[in-house]
C-alpha positions as CSV (number, residue, x, y, z in Angstrom):
1,M,17.9,-10.3,-18.8
2,V,20.2,-7.8,-17.3
3,K,18.8,-5.9,-14.2
4,T,20.8,-4.1,-11.5
5,L,20.0,-5.0,-8.0
6,L,19.6,-1.7,-6.1
7,P,17.8,-0.7,-2.9
8,L,14.2,0.3,-3.4
9,G,13.3,4.0,-3.1
10,Y,11.5,3.1,0.2
11,H,14.8,1.7,1.6
12,R,16.7,4.9,0.7
13,S,14.0,7.2,2.1
14,V,13.7,5.3,5.4
15,L,17.5,5.1,5.8
16,T,17.8,8.9,5.3
17,H,14.9,9.7,7.7
18,L,16.1,7.4,10.5
19,R,19.7,8.5,10.2
20,R,18.5,12.0,10.8
21,V,15.9,11.6,13.5
22,D,17.3,8.6,15.4
23,E,21.0,9.1,14.7
24,R,22.3,7.8,18.1
25,A,20.2,4.6,17.9
26,W,21.1,4.0,14.3
27,A,24.8,4.6,14.9
28,A,24.8,2.2,17.9
29,L,23.2,-0.6,15.8
30,H,25.4,0.2,12.8
31,D,28.5,-0.7,14.9
32,E,27.0,-3.9,16.4
33,Q,28.7,-7.1,15.3
34,A,27.1,-10.5,14.6
35,Q,28.1,-13.3,17.0
36,D,29.3,-16.1,14.7
37,S,30.5,-18.6,17.4
38,A,27.3,-18.8,19.4
39,L,25.2,-19.4,16.2
40,S,27.6,-22.1,15.0
41,E,27.1,-24.1,18.2
42,V,23.3,-23.9,17.9
43,L,23.4,-25.0,14.3
44,L,25.7,-27.9,15.0
45,R,23.5,-29.1,17.9
46,N,20.1,-28.7,16.3
47,T,20.3,-29.0,12.5
48,Y,21.8,-31.2,9.7
49,R,24.7,-29.6,7.8
50,L,24.3,-30.1,4.1
51,E,27.9,-30.5,2.9
52,A,29.0,-30.4,-0.7
53,G,29.9,-34.0,-0.9
54,G,26.4,-35.2,-0.1
55,H,24.5,-32.4,-1.7
56,P,26.4,-31.2,-4.8
57,E,23.3,-29.8,-6.6
58,L,22.5,-27.5,-3.7
59,H,26.1,-26.2,-3.5
60,A,26.2,-25.7,-7.2
61,A,22.9,-23.7,-7.1
62,G,24.3,-21.6,-4.2
63,L,27.5,-20.8,-6.0
64,R,25.6,-19.9,-9.2
65,A,23.4,-17.5,-7.3
66,A,26.3,-15.9,-5.4
67,E,28.2,-15.4,-8.7
68,A,25.1,-13.8,-10.3
69,L,24.8,-11.4,-7.4
70,G,28.4,-10.5,-7.3
71,L,29.0,-12.1,-3.8
72,Q,32.3,-13.7,-2.8
73,V,31.5,-15.3,0.5
74,E,31.7,-18.7,2.1
75,L,28.4,-20.6,1.8
76,E,27.0,-23.0,4.3
77,F,23.6,-24.8,4.2
78,Y,21.7,-26.5,7.0
79,Q,18.4,-28.4,7.2
80,A,16.2,-27.8,10.3
81,Q,14.8,-30.9,12.1
82,G,11.2,-31.8,12.0
83,A,8.4,-31.6,9.4
84,G,7.8,-27.9,9.4
85,Q,6.5,-25.7,6.6
86,P,8.7,-25.4,3.5
87,N,10.9,-22.4,3.9
88,A,14.4,-21.0,3.6
89,S,16.0,-18.2,5.5
90,L,19.4,-16.4,5.7
91,L,21.3,-16.3,9.0
92,H,23.4,-13.2,8.5
93,Q,27.0,-13.4,9.6
94,R,30.1,-11.3,9.0
95,E,32.3,-13.8,7.2
96,R,29.9,-16.3,5.8
97,A,26.4,-16.7,4.4
98,I,24.3,-19.4,6.1
99,I,21.0,-20.6,4.5
100,L,18.7,-22.7,6.7
101,F,16.1,-24.8,5.0
102,E,12.9,-26.0,6.8
103,G,10.4,-28.7,5.9
104,P,10.5,-30.8,2.7
105,L,11.5,-27.9,0.4
106,L,14.7,-29.2,-1.1
107,E,13.1,-32.3,-2.5
108,R,10.5,-30.2,-4.4
109,L,12.8,-27.8,-6.2
110,D,14.7,-28.4,-9.5
111,A,18.2,-27.0,-10.0
112,D,17.0,-23.6,-11.4
113,E,14.4,-23.2,-8.7
114,L,16.9,-24.0,-6.1
115,T,19.2,-21.3,-7.6
116,A,16.3,-18.8,-7.3
117,V,15.7,-19.7,-3.6
118,C,19.4,-19.3,-2.9
119,G,19.4,-16.0,-4.8
120,H,16.5,-14.8,-2.7
121,E,18.3,-15.5,0.6
122,L,21.7,-14.2,-0.6
123,A,20.0,-11.0,-1.8
124,H,19.3,-10.2,1.8
125,R,23.1,-10.3,2.4
126,V,23.6,-8.0,-0.6
127,L,21.3,-5.4,1.0
128,W,22.7,-5.8,4.5
129,T,26.3,-5.2,3.3
130,L,25.6,-2.2,1.1
131,E,26.9,1.2,2.3
132,D,28.9,-0.5,5.1
133,G,25.9,-2.1,6.7
134,A,23.7,1.0,6.7
135,Y,20.5,-0.9,5.7
136,L,21.3,-3.7,8.2
137,A,21.4,-1.0,11.0
138,V,17.9,0.2,9.9
139,D,16.6,-3.3,10.0
140,R,18.0,-3.9,13.5
141,L,16.5,-0.6,14.7
142,L,13.1,-1.3,13.3
143,D,13.1,-4.9,14.6
144,A,14.0,-3.6,18.1
145,A,11.3,-1.0,17.9
146,A,8.7,-3.6,16.8
147,G,9.4,-5.7,19.9
148,D,8.8,-2.9,22.3
149,A,5.2,-2.3,23.5
150,R,6.0,1.4,23.9
151,T,6.8,1.9,20.2
152,P,4.6,4.5,18.4
153,A,2.4,3.1,15.7
154,Q,4.3,5.0,13.0
155,Y,7.4,2.9,13.7
156,L,5.4,-0.3,13.6
157,E,3.9,0.6,10.2
158,T,7.4,1.5,9.0
159,H,8.7,-1.8,10.1
160,R,5.8,-3.6,8.3
161,R,6.5,-1.7,5.0
162,W,10.3,-2.1,5.4
163,T,10.2,-5.8,5.8
164,M,8.0,-6.1,2.7
165,A,10.4,-3.9,0.8
166,C,13.2,-6.3,1.8
167,E,11.3,-9.2,0.5
168,L,10.7,-7.5,-2.8
169,F,14.4,-6.8,-3.0
170,A,15.2,-10.4,-2.3
171,D,12.7,-11.6,-4.9
172,R,14.6,-9.5,-7.4
173,G,17.8,-11.3,-6.2
174,A,16.1,-14.6,-7.0
175,L,15.3,-13.4,-10.5
176,V,18.8,-12.1,-11.1
177,A,20.2,-15.4,-9.8
178,C,18.2,-17.8,-12.0
179,G,17.6,-15.4,-14.9
180,D,14.0,-16.4,-15.6
181,L,10.7,-14.9,-14.3
182,G,8.8,-18.2,-14.7
183,T,11.4,-20.1,-12.7
184,T,11.4,-17.4,-9.9
185,V,7.6,-17.5,-9.6
186,S,7.6,-21.3,-9.7
187,A,10.1,-21.3,-6.7
188,L,8.0,-18.7,-4.9
189,L,4.9,-20.8,-5.3
190,K,6.5,-24.0,-4.2
191,V,7.8,-22.3,-1.0
192,Q,4.4,-20.8,-0.3
193,T,2.1,-23.7,-1.1
194,G,4.2,-26.8,-0.5
195,L,3.1,-28.1,-3.9
196,G,5.5,-30.1,-6.0
197,S,4.0,-28.9,-9.3
198,V,2.8,-25.4,-10.1
199,D,1.9,-23.2,-13.1
200,P,3.7,-19.8,-12.9
201,A,2.1,-18.4,-16.0
202,A,-1.4,-19.0,-14.5
203,Y,-0.3,-17.3,-11.3
204,L,0.9,-14.2,-13.2
205,R,-2.5,-14.1,-15.0
206,Q,-4.1,-14.3,-11.6
207,A,-2.0,-11.3,-10.4
208,G,-3.2,-9.3,-13.4
209,E,-6.8,-9.6,-12.1
210,L,-6.0,-7.7,-9.0
211,D,-5.9,-3.9,-8.3
212,L,-2.8,-3.7,-6.2
213,S,-2.8,0.1,-6.0
214,T,-4.4,-0.1,-2.6
215,G,-1.2,-1.7,-1.3
216,S,-0.4,-5.0,0.3
217,R,-2.2,-6.3,3.4
218,G,0.8,-8.4,4.3
219,T,2.4,-8.1,7.7
220,S,6.0,-9.1,6.8
221,H,5.8,-10.5,3.3
222,P,3.5,-9.1,0.5
223,E,1.0,-11.6,-0.7
224,G,2.5,-14.1,-3.1
225,V,0.4,-12.9,-6.0
226,A,1.6,-9.4,-5.3
227,R,5.2,-10.5,-5.3
228,A,4.8,-12.2,-8.7
229,W,3.2,-9.0,-10.0
230,A,6.0,-6.9,-8.6
231,L,8.6,-9.0,-10.3
232,Q,6.9,-8.8,-13.7
233,T,6.4,-5.1,-13.2
234,W,10.0,-4.5,-12.2
235,L,11.1,-6.3,-15.4
236,A,9.0,-3.8,-17.3
237,D,10.8,-1.0,-15.6
238,E,7.6,0.2,-14.0
239,D,7.0,1.4,-10.4
240,V,6.1,-1.3,-7.9
241,E,6.3,0.7,-4.7
242,V,2.6,1.5,-4.6
243,L,2.5,-2.0,-3.3
244,L,4.3,-0.8,-0.2
245,T,2.7,2.6,0.3
246,G,-0.9,2.3,-1.0
247,P,-3.2,5.3,-0.5
248,L,-2.1,8.1,1.9
249,D,-4.0,7.2,5.1
250,V,-4.1,9.4,8.2
251,D,-5.1,6.4,10.3
252,S,-2.0,4.2,9.5
253,P,0.9,6.4,8.4
254,D,4.5,5.2,8.5
255,L,7.3,7.6,9.5
256,L,7.5,9.0,5.9
257,D,3.8,9.4,5.5
258,A,3.6,11.2,8.9
259,V,6.0,13.8,7.4
260,L,3.9,14.1,4.3
261,L,0.7,14.5,6.3
262,R,2.3,17.3,8.4
263,E,3.4,19.1,5.2
264,L,-0.1,18.6,3.7
265,S,-1.7,20.0,6.8
266,T,0.6,23.0,6.9
267,D,0.1,23.8,3.3
268,F,-3.7,23.4,3.4
269,A,-3.9,25.5,6.6
270,A,-2.0,28.2,4.8
271,H,-4.4,28.1,1.9
272,I,-7.4,28.3,4.3
273,A,-5.9,31.2,6.3
274,Q,-5.4,33.2,3.1
275,A,-8.7,32.5,1.5
276,E,-11.1,35.4,0.9
277,G,-13.5,35.6,3.8
278,L,-11.2,33.7,6.2
279,R,-8.4,36.2,6.6
280,S,-8.1,37.2,10.2
281,D,-5.4,37.3,12.9
282,T,-7.3,34.6,14.8
283,V,-7.5,32.2,11.9
284,A,-3.8,32.9,11.0
285,T,-2.8,32.1,14.5
286,Y,-4.7,28.8,14.5
287,A,-3.3,27.9,11.1
288,A,0.3,28.6,12.2
289,G,-0.1,25.8,14.7
290,F,-0.1,23.2,12.0
291,A,3.4,24.2,11.0
292,D,6.2,22.1,12.4
293,P,7.5,23.8,14.5
294,P,4.6,26.3,14.8
295,G,5.4,29.6,13.3
296,P,4.5,32.1,10.6
297,L,2.9,30.6,7.6
298,G,4.4,31.1,4.2
299,V,2.4,31.9,1.1
300,P,1.5,28.7,-0.7
301,G,2.3,28.6,-4.3
302,G,-0.2,27.7,-7.0
303,V,-3.8,26.7,-6.6
304,V,-5.5,24.8,-3.9
305,P,-4.7,21.1,-4.3
306,R,-7.5,18.7,-5.4
307,F,-8.0,16.0,-2.8
308,D,-10.4,14.0,-5.0
309,E,-7.5,13.2,-7.3
310,P,-4.3,11.4,-6.7
311,L,-1.9,13.8,-4.9
312,A,1.6,14.4,-6.2
313,I,4.1,13.3,-3.7
314,R,7.6,14.8,-3.4
315,P,10.6,12.4,-3.9
316,V,12.9,11.7,-0.9
317,D,16.7,11.3,-0.9
318,G,17.0,11.4,-4.7
319,A,14.6,8.5,-5.2
320,P,12.5,8.5,-8.4
321,I,9.4,10.7,-8.3
322,P,6.7,8.5,-6.7
323,R,3.4,7.9,-8.3
324,P,0.7,10.3,-7.1
325,R,-1.1,8.9,-4.0
326,V,-4.9,8.6,-3.6
327,L,-6.2,9.8,-0.3
328,T,-8.3,7.5,1.9
329,A,-11.7,8.5,3.1
330,A,-10.2,9.0,6.6
331,T,-7.6,11.4,5.2
332,R,-10.2,13.4,3.3
333,Q,-12.4,13.5,6.5
334,Y,-9.4,14.8,8.5
335,L,-8.8,17.6,5.9
336,C,-12.5,18.5,6.2
337,Y,-12.2,18.8,10.0
338,L,-9.1,20.9,9.5
339,L,-11.1,23.2,7.3
340,L,-14.0,23.4,9.6
341,D,-11.9,24.0,12.7
342,L,-10.2,27.0,11.0
343,A,-13.5,28.3,9.5
344,T,-15.1,28.5,13.0
345,A,-11.9,29.6,14.9
346,D,-12.9,33.3,14.7
347,P,-16.5,34.0,15.7
348,E,-16.3,37.5,14.2
349,L,-16.1,36.0,10.7
350,G,-19.7,34.7,11.1
351,D,-21.4,33.5,7.9
352,D,-18.6,34.9,5.7
353,G,-16.2,32.4,7.1
354,L,-18.6,29.5,6.7
355,V,-19.4,30.4,3.1
356,A,-15.7,30.8,2.3
357,S,-15.0,27.4,3.7
358,L,-17.8,25.9,1.6
359,T,-16.3,27.6,-1.4
360,L,-12.8,26.3,-0.6
361,A,-14.1,22.8,-0.1
362,R,-15.4,22.7,-3.6
363,R,-12.1,24.0,-5.0
364,A,-10.3,21.3,-3.0
365,G,-12.6,18.5,-4.2
366,L,-13.9,17.8,-0.6
367,A,-17.5,17.0,-1.6
368,E,-18.2,15.5,1.8
369,Y,-17.4,18.8,3.6
370,D,-21.0,20.1,3.5
371,D,-22.5,17.1,5.2
372,L,-19.7,17.0,7.8
373,A,-20.1,20.7,8.6
374,D,-23.9,20.3,8.8
375,D,-23.6,17.4,11.2
376,E,-21.1,19.2,13.4
377,L,-22.9,22.6,13.5
378,G,-26.5,21.3,13.4
379,W,-27.7,23.5,10.5
380,S,-31.4,23.5,9.7
381,N,-32.4,22.7,6.1
382,Q,-33.2,26.4,5.5
383,R,-29.8,27.6,6.9
384,R,-27.9,25.1,4.9
385,A,-29.7,26.2,1.7
386,E,-28.9,29.9,2.5
387,L,-25.2,29.2,3.0
388,T,-25.0,27.0,-0.1
389,R,-26.7,29.7,-2.3
390,A,-24.0,32.1,-1.2
391,V,-21.1,29.9,-2.3
392,T,-19.1,31.1,-5.3
393,S,-17.8,28.6,-7.8
């Protein structure tokens, strides 16, 4: 198995976006240096250092993982005190890679699984040192934002997806390090469950029973079964980033989806303003307000998009073209309200504007628009029937 460990498309897109919109914050965090000495004292006081003489298998696994990942760095290993949950984590430093183990994990892993776990943790270092620490700066920025109660929800959702993307990247590092999918999934299972014996093939079959196109519900790590699926899918050279993004949801966008939703709103408003029966200065003025910044609307190319089908999404920063995104019910409802607001913006259009909006809703695949307009405008059954009869296909 030969796979190149590269940042995910999500990593590249978020880096490009934050570099542009939060340049000063990103630059400040990019220049920040890790404090090695303070951490060393904490570790020496509160953990057990796993030296090579007493733990040769661990050091051999770490060196094997580092070599597979192309890292030349001093490795140190520590065991936390207490009977905590099995876990391992990377403590990122400039000149050395420190892996901290917690709970009874080491005694449950064989040599290959141990290599996978070390590969997972060292892969975080690979990502943090790429492009002169650019991705580390983004991680610091999003971590800082997540800890501030004033942070907008879009940053919090970006932080959630970013941390999951980092875990998928690290899982790939585990696979590259040990060279075997079954071993990587076995190590993952032992870390997550605390079991000493697991069946990775059965877990991969379990993953195949799920529809993961709706995205992960994880807060920092994708669900274990989703991570196993993502590894198998990556090996097959298929897109796994639907796990991070899921459907396009107006209720919980990240920073990138917020941009997409603004673009979608602007484009749809332009289609509405130029639809037969809705062309007026008043509607055009209202529609122009959806542009960012507000201004004259361009002429949208092509036909009105269908919102009852997966929507084609533009690539960002040279990333591969993403899979088309399904729209959530909330997003479709938002588009219905956008259409209704513009259809009723100019009272002089009267029934012509309403009929035009019903016609446009059918072309856009917004089947719920009729009921929404009826609820908001309080049509009688007779009036709804009259308007519906006037709709052109």
